[in-house]
N, C-alpha and C positions, 0 to 999 in steps of 0.2 A: 226577447233575446236570451239565449241560454246562458247559464252562469259561466261555463268555460269560455264561451265566446266573449262575454262581457269582461272577464278577467284579461283575456288576450288583448281586447281593445284598450283597456285601461293601461296595461303595461306598455302598449305601443304609444299611447298618448304621453305617458310619463317619459319614455325614452326620447320622444320627439321634443318635449319641453326641455329635457336635460341637454339635448344636442343644440338647442337654440340659445340656452343661457350662456352668458359670457364665461370664459375660463377663469378659474380662481387658483392662485398659487398655493402650494402646500407648505412652503418654507418661508420664513421671514426674509424680506429683501425688498428690492424695488424692481418692478418689471414693466416692460413695454408691452401693451396688448395690441397685437395686430390681428384683427379679425378673430379667428379661433385659436390663435397661437399666443404664447407668452415668451418674451425674451428677457432673460435674467440680466439686468443692467449692472448688477453687482459682481458678475463673473467677468473679471478683467481679461480672461483668456478667450472670451467669445469674440469672434470676428464679425458677427452680425449686429453688433451694437451701433454700427456706423452707416448702415444702409437701410434704415427703417423707413416705413411708409409714412406719408405726410398726414395720414388720418389716425395716428396712434393715440392711445390713451395710456396714462401712467398709473400703475397699480402700486400703491405704497402699503406694505404689509409689515407693521412694526408694533411691538408690544406697547410702546409709549403712546401710540395713537389712542388707545383705550383709556389712558389715564386722564383724570380731571384736569382741566385747564388747557387741553389741546384745542387750538383754534386753527382750522385750515387756512383761512385768509391771512393769518399772521405767521404761521409756522411752516407753510409749504409755499415755495415760489418756483415758478417755471420761467426761465430766462434764456435768452440767446447768448451764445459765447462767440468771441472773436479771438484770434491769435495775435497778441500784441508783439510785433517784431522789434520795435524800438521805442525809446523815449526821445522825442525831439524837445529839448529843454530850451525855453526862452526865458532868460533872466531879464526881468523888466528894469528899466532905468527910472526909478522913482525916488523922490526925496523921502527922508526918513518918516516925516509926518504922514504923507500919503500912504506909504507902505504900511505903517502901523495901523492906520484906519482900516485898510483892507484886511489885515490880519485879525483885527478885533472882531470882525464879523463872523469868525469861526470857520472851521474846515467845511468845504462844500457849499458855502453861502454866497460866494462871489460868482455871478453868471459869466460864462465864457465870453459873451458879447461885450462885457464891460472891460475886459483886459486884452482882447485879441488885437486891438489896434494901438495899444500903448507902445511907447518907444522901447526898444530892446537894447540892453547893455551888452549881452553876449549870448550867442546861440551855440549849443553843443548837442551831442547825441550820446545815447547810452544804449547798450543791449538790454532788451526787456525779456523776450522769450517766455511769455506767460499767457495763459488763457484768462481773458477778462470778460466781465459782463458787458454786453453791448445793448444799450437802450434800457428801457424800463421793463418791469415784469410783464409777461405775456398773459393776456386775458384768458381765464379758464373758469370752469365750473367744477364743483366738487360733488361727487356722487357716492353715497354710502353703499356698502355691500350688505345685503340682508343677512342678519344673524352674525355679523362679524364686526364688532366694535373696534377691532385692531386693524382694520383694513379700510382704505379709502381710495377712490379712483379720481385722478386728475384728468379732466377732459378739456383740451384747448377749444376755444370758441370757434376757431377757424383752422383749416389745414396748415401744417407747419411748412414753411418754405425750406428748400434745401439749405442745410447749415448745421452747426454744432449747437448743442443745448445742454442745460443743466437743470436738474430738479434739486432744490436746496431745502433741507430739513433743518429747521432751527429749534433748539430746545435749551433748557437751562444748562445742560451738560456740554453744549457746544453746537457747532454747525457742521452738517455733513452734506457734501455735494456729490451727486451722481451725474456723470456726463454721458451723453449719447449723441448721435447725429442722424440726420434725415438726408438720404440720397447722396452720401459721400463715400469715399473710398476708406477701406480699413487701413490704408497706408498713412501713417502719422504725418509725414512730410506733405503729402497731397492735401490732407485736411487743413494743415496750417496754411498752405498756399491759397486754398479756396476761401478761407475766412480771414486772411491777413489784414491787419490794420497797423498804423503807426499812431502812437499816443503823443499829443502835443501838450506839454506841461508848461504852464506859465508860473514862474517863481519870482520871488522877491527876496532881497537881503533883509534879514531881520535887524531892525535898528539896535545898535549897541549902546551900552551904558544905561544910566538911570534916566528914565523918561518921565519922572514925576510920580507923586503918590497916587494920583488917579489911575495912571497907567499900571502902576504896581498892583493896585486892587483889582483892576481888570485882568491882569495876568494871573493872579491867584484864583479868581473866579473861573477863568477859562482853562485852568491847568489840565483838568482831566480830558477835555475834548481836544486840546492841543496835542496831547500825547498820541492821539490817533491821526494826526495830520500827516499826510504823505510829504516826503521831501525828495528833492532831486538836485544833484550837483551841490549838496550841502546847504541848500536853501529850502524854505517851506513852499509848498505848492498852493497856489491860489485857486486855479481852475484847470480842468483837463478837457480836451476834446480828442476825438479819434477821426482819422481819415483812412480810406482804403490805401493799401500799400501801393496801388497803381499810381496814386497821385505823385509820390516821391519818385517812383520808378520812371514815370514819364518825364518829370522835370530833370532827371539825371541824364537823360539821353544825350543832350547837347552840352552837358557840363563836365562829365567825367572824361578824363584823358589818361589812359594807362600807358606808361612809358614802353617803348618798343622792346626793351630787354625783358619785359614780363610777358610771357606768351602762354597760349593754350589754356588749360584748365585753371592755372594760377591766375591768369588775367580775368577769366570769367568769374571766379570766386571773389577776387578783389573788387571787380566792378560792381557785382551784386551787393557786396557789403557796403561799398562807398555810396550806393544809391540812397541809403538812409543815414549816412554820416556826411552830410553836405558841407561841413566846414573843413574836412580833411582832403588832402591830395597826396599822392605818392611823391616822395622826395626823389630828386635826381642828382647826379654827380655835380651838375652846375650850381646846385643850391648851396653847396658847402664853400664854394669859392676858395678851394684849396688844391689847386692843380699839382703843386709840388709834393704835397703830402700824399695825394692819390698815387702818384708814380711810385713812391716808396712802399705804400700799402700793397699795391698790386704785385710788387716783387716778393713780399714776405708772406702774403696771405693768398688764399685760393679763390676768393670771390672777386670777380672783376668789377662788380658794381658795389659802391660803398653803402647803399641803402637797401639792398635786396640780396637775400641768400636763399638758395634752394638746397636742402639737405635733410638728412634724418636726424632731428634734434633729440628725440626721446628714445632712440634705440629700438624701435619696434619693426625696423626693416622697411618702413614706408616713408616716402619722401614728404617732407613738410616744407613750408616756406615762411620766411620772415620778411617784413617790409617796414621801413621807417616812413612815417607820414608827417606832413607839415601842416600845422594848424595856425593859419594867419590870425585867427581871433583869440589866440591864447593870451590870457591876462596875467601870466606868471610874473611875479615881481622881478625876477632876474631874466626875463625874456625867454624862458624855456618854452619853445614852440614845437618840439618834436614828440611824436608818439610812436610806439612800437606795437605792431600786431603780428602774432604768430598763428598760422593756420596749420593744424595737424592733418596729415593724410590718413585715410583716403579722402581726397578732395571732392566736393560737390558744390555746385552753384547754390547759393542761398544759405550756406553754412556761416556760422559766426566764428571769430577767432577763438582758439583755445586760450590765448593770452593776449590781453590788450592793456597798455598802460600809457596814460597821457603824461606830458610834461616830464619826459625822462632826461631832458637837457636841451640845450640849444641845438639847432640843426647841424651846426659844425661839431658839436660835442656828442652826437648820437650816431657816429659811424659804426658800421657792422664789420666784424672780422670773423673769418671761418677758415678752419683747416681740418685735416683728418683727425688731429688730436683734440682740437677745441671746436665743438660744433658751432657755438655762437658766442661772441663777445661783443659788447657795445660800449662806446665811450669815445672821448677825444683821442686823436692820434698821439702816440707816445705817452699814454697813461695806463694805469692798471686795468681800467675798464670794469664793467660788470658782466659776470658770466650768467648766461641763461641756463638754469638748471631745471630738469623735469621735476614736477611735484604732482603725482597722480595724473590727472588728465590735463593739467595746466602746467605753468612754469613759474619760477621765481627768478628775480635778478639778484645775484649775490656779489 
């Protein structure tokens, strides 16, 4: 073979080999490798981070990877994410000694099976609205990149099902989480709906007063780990489980009744929100047992219903609505069982209130008043009441 021909063949072989080798990023970052393409997962403006193929690999290109002490099994984690819509808080009814024994075991040490069937003192719900880890770490293998100590490839052992994911990088400087999705829409609301869960939190009241010197020593020993314990409703959390949002949605179908004076989109928004707030129901005029007061209120104020107002509360030109809700499980010492929720327009099903406050008063003391000059006032009839005032994207009661 002549030298020119040999050279041409060699060049062709090198080109072929180069075209077969996996792509390598040129700038620091975290990338999804899809066949011969790289998707920059650190580019938040990219729309293709959410519809990746199920057979992707993750390329992590960071200076810290080349430093001594980096361990992939410890410092890199691939996990599945879910959108936690709400916290379903179950405050357990336990005597102080039993409660303290469970708390002494430390955060995350009480299995859910041990508490899920215990008697419940009170059930409540709270808005969560956060992406949380679902299940344990995903099984992966780590592949080095030739001649690149600052680069490593994370390869899942099996194709990733449709869903949201995170690659988490831990280091002494802190934790960095990069999110992406497989086979989902780039629309945030649709991704939330596709991965929606409700968190069920089992809490207990922490015993008050001096529990003895042995318990004092235990409290001192456990002080650091107790700082990291999650709380809900003012109480420490013993255990957490998650369920798909469809579980509460299905249970709500026969439970929720929206009063006839709440119609259209307002009714859909309220019904969707109440599906994961099972202890609340919309208050109605008959709940206040104040027919004579209502007659006077309707003459002086513009809202015909004492517990529902539809108006523009924040001055943006879009209709909002406010509704008073009754909480039969309220344990307020004065019997305050009314809550107030305000939803800002434009309205859409699945949205959360811009403002929500529990125990604003008794149901008779939480009447709503609206006029052209006063967007919303709440309180007992013939009182000064509390004015709903806009504050950024939410409100305050003044």
